[in-house]
N, C-alpha and C positions, 0 to 999 in steps of 0.2 A: 594509585596513580602510577602510570608507566612513563618512564623517561628514556628516550632513545636518542642517539647521536647520529647525525648524517652530514656528509659533505656533498653539497649540491648547490646549484644556482637557485636562490630563493624564488625567483619569478617562475621557475618551472615546477615548483612543488604544489601538489594537490592537497589542500588542507582547508578546514573550516575557517581558521583564522591565522593569517600570517602576521607576525609581530616584528617590527623593526624599531630601532631607537633613533631619536633625533636630538639635536642640540639646539640651544637658544640661538636666536638671530637667524634661524632658517638654515643653519649649517648641517650638512649631511655627511656621514661617512661613506666609504666606497660602496658598501652593500646597499645602503639607503639610496644612494645616487642611482645605482643600477635599477632598483625597484621604481624609483621616481621616473627614470627614463622609460622603463617598460610600460608604465601607466600613463605616459603622455604628460608627465609633470603634475600628477595628482597631489604629491606631497608639497611641492613648491606652491601650488595654488592654495592649499590649505593654510600655509603660512601667510600668503598674500591676502587672503580673505580675513585673516585675524582669528581663524578657528583654532589655531595652534601657535603657541609661543615657544615650546620646547622647555619650559620650566620643569624642574625635577618633579616627577610623579604625575605630570599632566598626561592625559590619554585622549585620543581621538580615534573613532572608528569610521572608516570609509567603506561603505558597502558596495559590493559588486565592482571592484576595481578593474579597469580595462586591462586586457592582455595579461592578467594573472590567472593562475589556476586556483587561487584562493577565493573563497566566498566573500571574505572581508579582509581589510587591511587595518591592523591596530597599530597606531603610532604612540610611542611612549617617550616622554621628554626626560632628558638626563641633566639639563641645565647647561652651564658653561663648561666647555671641554676641560679647562684647567682646574675646575673645581669639583670634579667627579670623585668624591670620597666614598668609602664603603657605605657610609650612612645614606648618601644620596642614591647609591645603587640599590640598597635595600628598600628605600622609599619608592623608587621606581618599580622594583620587583613586586612590592606589595600592591601598588596601584595597578600593575599589570594583572596580578591575580584577581583583584577586585573586579576589574573589567571582564575578565574571562568568566567569573561566576555569573555574570548577568547576560552572557552571550550564549547562543545555541552552538551546537556542534560537539562532536565527541572527541575532537582532537584540535591541537593548536601547534604552531611552529614558531620558534623564537630564533631570530637571526642574531648571532653573537659576535660576528666579525667586527662590528663598529664599537663594541663596548670596551673602553679602556678606563679601568678604575685605578686610582692612585694606590701604589703599593700592593696591587693584586695582579697576579698572572691569570691566564685563562682558566686554569684549574680552580683557583680560589673564587674567581668571579662566577664561574658556572656553578660551583657548589653552593655559594650563597643564594643564587637564583633558585636552584632546586629546593634547598631547605625552605626558603621563603614561600615559594609557591605551594609546596606540599603542606607546610604548616598553616598557610592561609586557608586551606581547604578543610581544616579541622572543624568538626562539629561534635558537640556533646549534647545529644537529645535523648539519651537512654531513658530518662524519666519523664519525658513529655508524651502526652497522649497523641499529639499531632507531630509526626516526625518531619524533619527537614526534607525538602524536595530532593530526590535522588540526583546525584551529580552527573550531568551529561558528559562532562569532560573526563576522558579516560586515558588519553595519551598526549604527551607533549614531546615534540621533536626539537632537538637543539641543533642548530646548523652552525658549523664552524669549518675552517680550512682543514683539509685532509691531514696536513702535517701536525695539527693540534688535536686530532680526534681522539687520540689515546688519552691525553690529559682530560679532555671533556668527558669521556666515558668513565674514567676513574672518579671524576667529580660527581657525575650523575649517580653512580652506584653508592658512593659514600654519603652524598647529600641525602639521598633517599633513605639510607639506613639511619642516619641521624634524625631525620624527620620522623621516621617510624618510632624510634626510641623516644622522641619528644612526645609523640601522640600517646604512647603508653603511659608516660609520666603524667601527662595532662589528664588522661582518663582516670588514673588512680587518685590524683589530687582532687578532681572534681566530683568524685563519688561521695555520696552522703555518708556521714559517720555512723549511721545505724546499719550501713552495709559494709563499708570499708573499716573493718576492725582488725586487730592483730592476726586473727586466724584467717581472715580474708586475704591479707597481704601474703601470708604463708602459702595459701592456695594459689595465688597469682604467680608466685615463684615456681610452684610445681607445674602450673599450666605452661609457663615459659619453657620449662625443661622438657615437657612433652613435645613441644614444637621444634626443638633443636637438638641435634646430636651433640654430645660432648659436654652438656651441662648437667651437673649433679646438684641436688638440693637436699639439705638436711634441715630439719626444724627442731629447735631445742625448746621444750615446753618448760613450765614453771618448776617441775620436779628436777629436770636436768640443770636448770639455772641455779636451783638451790644447792644441788650437788657441787656445782662449780664455785659456789660461794659468791654469787652475783647479788649481794645484798642491796646495792644501790639500785640496780635494775628492778629487782622485785619490790623495793619500797615504793617506786613510782606507781606500779600496777596494783598495789594491794587495796586501794580504795575503789577499784572497779570490779564489776561482775565479769568483765571481759579478761580472759587470761592472757598474759604476755607471751610473746614469741621472739626468739632470736632466730632469724632465718639465715642459713649459710649456703651461698651459691659458689660452686667451683667450676671453672672452665679452664681446661688445660689444652690450649691450642698452640702453645709455644714449645720450645725444646724441653725434653724431659730433664727434670732437675733444676730448671731455671727458676729463680725466685719469682713468686707472683707479686703483682701489684694488687693492693687491697683497697676496696672502696667500702666505707662504713657510712650507713645512712640512718639518720634519726627518723624514727617512724612512730611518733606520737599521733595515733589515729584520731584522737580528739583531746584537746587540752583545755580543761576548765580552769586550770591553775591549782586544782586541788583545794586544800583548806585555805590557801592564800588565793582565794577565788578571783577571777578576772572580772572586770566590769561587763555588764550585759551587752553594751553596744559593740556590734561587729563580732561578737563571740562566735557566730556561725562560721567565721573564717578560720577558726581554730581547727577545722577539719583539714586545713592545709599544713598542719604541723608535722605531717608525715611526708612532706614533699622531698626531703632528703633521701629517705628510703625509696620513694618512687623514682627519683632520679638515678639511683643505683640500678634499679630494674630496667629503666629506660636505656641506660648506658649499656647494660648487658645485652639488650635486644639489638642495639646498634652494632656492638662487637660481634654478636652471633650472626647477624645478617651479612656482615663483611667477612666472617670467619677469620678474624685477625689471628696471626700466629703469635699469641701472647698467653701467658698464664695469668688468670685473673680470679680473685676471690671477692665476693660481695657479702657483707654482713649487714642485715637489717635489724635494727633495734626497735621492736614494735611493742607498744603498750598504750593503754588509755589512762589519762590522768583525771581522776574523778574524786570529788569529796564524798565521804561516807564515814560511818562509825569505824571502819577499818582503815581509813586513809592515814597516811603519814602526817605527823604534826610538825609545825615549826618547833625546833629544839630537839627533835629526834636525832639520834646518832646511829649510823649504819656502817657496816664493814663491807668494803668493796672486794671484788675478786682479787685485786692486787694485795689485799691485806691492809691497805690504808683505810683509816676511818674518816667519815664525813659527818659534820654537823649540818643538818638540813635547816637552814634559817628561813628559807622561802620555798614552799612546795611548788611554786610556779617556775622555779629554776630546775625543771625536771629533765630537760633534754640532756644536759651534761651528766646526769646521773645514769641514764640508760647508756649513754655513749662511753662513759669511763670504763664500765665493765666490758663493753663490747670491744673497746680499744685494747684492753688487757687480753681479751680472747684472741685478738689479731696476732699476738706475739707468736702463737704456736705455728703460724704459717711461715715464719722466718721471711718476712716480706722484703721485697725490693723497695717498696714505698707504701705508705698508708695515707689515704686522703679521706677525711670524714666530711660529710655534707649535711648541714643542719640549718633549719629555720630557727636559729638559736636565740637571737636577742633583738628586741625592739630598738636597742641602742644602735645597732648596725644600720637601721633605716634612718635614724636621726643623723648618723655620721655620713652615710653614702647615698641615701635616697633609694630609689627603686630601679636605678639603671645599672648599678655596679655591685658585685658580690664582695664581701670582705674576705681577706686571705691572711692567715697567720701560720706559722710553723716553726719547726726547729732545725730546718735545713734550707739554706739559701738557694742552693742549686735546684732543689725541688720547687721552691717558691718561684724562682725565676722561670722554670719550665712551665709552670701553671699560668703565670702571668702572660708569657709569650703565647701559650696555647689559647688563652682567652682572647687576646688581641686578634690572632689570626682567625679564630672561630667567630669573632664578633659577639663574644659572650664574656665580657671583660670582668676582671677582678682587680682589687686594689689592696696592696699590702699594708697592714697595720703592725705596729711594733709589739714585741713581747719582751720588753725590758724586765730585768729581774725585779726592779722596784715595784712593778705591778703585782708580783706574787705576794707581797706583804699584805695586800688588801684581803687575802684569803685566809689570814691567820685566824685560828679559833682557840679560845682558852680551854676547850673541852675535848677537841678531837684533832686529828692531824690536819684537817683542812675544813673550811666552811664552803658551802655550795654557792655563796654569793660574795661579792667583794665591795658592796656598797654602791652608791649612786654614780660614782665616777668611773668612766672608761669601762662600761659594762660589757661591751663586745670583747675587749682585750682581756678582762679578768675572767670571762667565761672560757676563752681560749687558754689562759694561764691554768685554769682548773684542769682542762683536758691534757695540757702538757705534762702534768704530774703522772700521767698514765702512758706516756709515749716515749719514754727515755731509751728504749731498746731498739728503736728503728727510726728511719726517716719519715717524718710526719708533716702533713699540712692540713689545715682546717679551713673549710669554706663556709662562711656564714651567709646563707642565702635568704635570710628573713625578708629582705626587700625585693628580691628578684624572682622568687619561686612562684609568686602569684600576683595578680592584679586585684586590687581592692575596689569594692563598691561599684555601683552602676551596672549598665548593661554589659560592659566588657569584663566584669569580674570573672576570674577563673585562673587556673594553673597555667603557667607559661611554658613548662617543659625545660626550663633552665635548672641546673647548668649542664644538661646533657651534651650540648655542643662543645663546651670547654673540656669536659672530662673525656669525651671521645677523641678530641684533637690531641689531648695529652697522651692517650693510649696509642693513637696512630703514630705519634712522634717516637714512641718507645720501640717500634718495630721497623723503623726505617734505617 
């Protein structure tokens, strides 16, 4: 999808679909008033007939509007002027995109001058629109014998005042890049686990490097992991016929010598739970247990599309967790790359095992910050549901930056505590640490486990178990989160 920015009078633009917003009670902004005047009151008449109320997300198509060069006029409701929050704007943008999918024409034009969203300037408003429209056009039909109909819509023009065109252009570029990163993340998450295995994830990283200059990829196989002493990582993979991979991505777009930001992604390409096997119901969704790693690749694509002047490292901890005669047993003790020993009380708490060695590996980059992203605990879904990611860490400045980035990207997180008292739940009589902390505060104790391996740098942990995919029904699929949050955080580092 191509997004272009133009400053012009909407009524003069030749387009398949001209889109303008309206408010409840028939109230119109200046741009909508001008369009209404040009059409001889077509918008006002639609309100008068009761065809339109202006409620958030309501749409109405007027065909062959008089005195416009557009083939049709699409009206989108925003609700009451004083109540236009980001959520209402996203709802309206989604409805707009849904309407466009059902209309003909290869282009559309959106009039932005009348849109005033609380707490958002034109840049933020435009970027949310672009992300929502592009993400709404996503289709995953790779394994369907009958493919989706080709999208007729190829270009969307965004109309704004000339004085704001620079902000709108920046928003269009960055919004499109973020949507592209989300699409890659969704593609990887939606792939079946007989295809998307650790070696496949490594190959996708290599493919990304072929498409962009400045990206280097190194793949560490099981022999290299053994040399590094990654006993916890290898323990997770030893029950599977699929070999593990740690994938290292390096992009040096920033000043030479500047410390890199490091993104670490959990990449369990399928999680049966191992010997501590999961219930059969909904186990197919355990293909999404690699969405943390997928979000790292998606964020890299967004950064590379924008060519951000930043130094960035990505570490993908990829393995498959299967039961077999070679699988790790509850009660086994392994030695991590850091030298700490772990008693594995539950083989279904495997994500923290691949992550702990990967977080130790991150030390060698002398990072400015380290953020790990993982579909780590079902307890996070219980605590926060499916709308908000869990956030914990050892540096409040970093945590605050991520919380702020999530709010502005409309990809929110919520901070949970890491009080020292929780660490006691991980005590083991036989090893330095147990890999589970009992039934209480499971999200927190999982982060406490990871914190034992992050003492040498600023670290934050994002538990995206509730936000990385949508469960069940026709809408089931990867969401692409938290690519917007991560990309916003990285954008903030270069301003």
